[in-house]
C-alpha positions as CSV (number, residue, x, y, z in Angstrom):
1,X,0.0,0.1,0.0
2,X,1.3,3.3,-1.1
3,X,1.8,6.4,1.5
4,X,-0.7,8.9,1.3
5,X,0.1,11.6,-0.8
6,X,0.9,15.1,0.7
7,X,-1.5,17.9,-0.1
8,X,0.7,19.8,-2.6
9,X,1.4,16.9,-4.6
10,X,-2.4,15.9,-4.6
11,X,-3.3,19.4,-5.7
12,X,-0.6,19.6,-8.7
13,X,-1.4,16.4,-10.2
14,X,-5.4,17.2,-9.8
15,X,-4.3,20.5,-11.6
16,X,-2.8,18.9,-14.2
17,X,-5.3,16.0,-14.7
18,X,-7.4,18.1,-17.3
19,X,-4.5,20.1,-19.4
20,X,-0.9,20.8,-19.6
21,X,-0.1,24.1,-17.4
22,X,3.1,26.1,-16.8
23,X,4.3,27.3,-13.4
24,X,2.0,30.4,-12.9
25,X,-0.9,28.5,-14.1
26,X,-0.4,25.7,-11.9
27,X,0.3,28.0,-9.1
28,X,-3.1,29.6,-9.7
29,X,-5.1,26.4,-10.2
30,X,-3.8,25.1,-6.7
31,X,-4.9,28.2,-5.1
32,X,-8.2,27.7,-6.6
33,X,-8.7,24.2,-5.9
34,X,-7.4,24.5,-2.4
35,X,-9.8,27.6,-1.7
36,X,-6.6,29.7,-1.1
37,X,-5.4,27.6,1.5
38,X,-2.3,26.3,-0.2
39,X,-0.2,29.0,-1.7
40,X,2.9,27.3,-3.6
41,X,6.1,29.4,-4.0
42,X,8.0,29.0,-7.5
43,X,10.8,27.5,-5.7
44,X,8.6,24.9,-3.8
45,X,6.3,24.3,-7.0
46,X,9.6,23.7,-9.3
47,X,11.4,21.5,-6.7
48,X,8.1,19.5,-6.4
49,X,7.6,19.3,-10.5
50,X,11.3,18.1,-10.5
51,X,10.6,15.4,-7.8
52,X,7.4,14.5,-9.8
53,X,9.1,14.4,-13.0
54,X,12.0,11.9,-11.3
55,X,9.1,9.7,-10.1
56,X,7.5,9.6,-13.5
57,X,4.1,11.3,-12.5
58,X,4.5,14.5,-14.3
59,X,6.5,15.3,-17.8
60,X,7.5,18.4,-19.5
61,X,5.1,19.0,-22.3
62,X,6.2,22.2,-24.2
63,X,8.0,25.4,-23.7
64,X,7.2,28.7,-25.3
65,X,8.4,32.1,-25.0
66,X,5.8,34.7,-24.1
67,X,6.9,38.3,-23.5
68,X,10.5,37.2,-23.7
69,X,10.1,34.8,-20.8
70,X,10.1,30.8,-21.0
71,X,7.1,29.2,-20.4
72,X,7.6,25.6,-19.5
73,X,4.3,23.5,-19.6
74,X,4.0,20.1,-17.5
75,X,1.5,17.3,-18.1
76,X,0.4,14.3,-16.0
77,X,1.3,11.1,-17.4
78,X,-0.2,7.7,-17.2
79,X,1.3,6.8,-14.0
80,X,0.5,10.1,-12.4
81,X,-3.5,9.6,-13.6
82,X,-2.8,5.8,-12.0
83,X,-1.3,7.6,-8.9
84,X,-4.0,10.3,-8.6
85,X,-7.0,8.0,-8.9
86,X,-5.4,5.6,-6.4
87,X,-5.1,8.8,-3.9
88,X,-8.6,9.8,-4.9
89,X,-9.9,6.5,-4.1
90,X,-8.1,6.3,-0.7
91,X,-9.4,9.7,0.4
92,X,-13.0,8.5,-0.5
93,X,-13.0,5.5,1.2
94,X,-11.7,7.8,4.2
95,X,-14.6,10.1,3.8
96,X,-17.1,7.3,3.8
97,X,-16.1,5.9,6.8
98,X,-16.1,9.5,8.5
99,X,-19.5,9.9,7.1
100,X,-20.9,6.4,8.5
101,X,-19.6,7.3,12.0
102,X,-20.9,10.9,12.2
103,X,-24.6,9.9,11.0
104,X,-26.8,12.3,9.2
105,X,-25.6,16.0,9.2
106,X,-27.2,18.1,11.8
107,X,-28.2,14.8,13.9
108,X,-24.7,13.5,15.3
109,X,-24.6,13.5,18.9
110,X,-22.2,11.6,21.3
111,X,-22.7,11.5,25.2
112,X,-25.7,14.1,24.8
113,X,-23.3,16.6,23.2
114,X,-24.5,18.0,19.8
115,X,-21.9,18.7,17.2
116,X,-24.4,20.5,14.7
């Protein structure tokens, strides 16, 4: 059984699941997906992308020059898609277990204490 993914890794792979993106596009999409909770800095992002590329989960897609600056695009690989699906399934099982333990929303109580 694989170790759980760290949240930034999960969000980077999720951001790449629908299309190739360049660094700033990834930073923006990860922030959107996490509702602003995860704010990747460029150094952190590119370190993560290098690691994910070494693991075969992402690959460089293409490069283009925009306003004199190089944009390098990354895409998720088939192995990356499998890893993202496996992590999504793992998380889904945990959510189902927690939901079953909590019971209906607004009605969960324990020892007379309402959690609603």
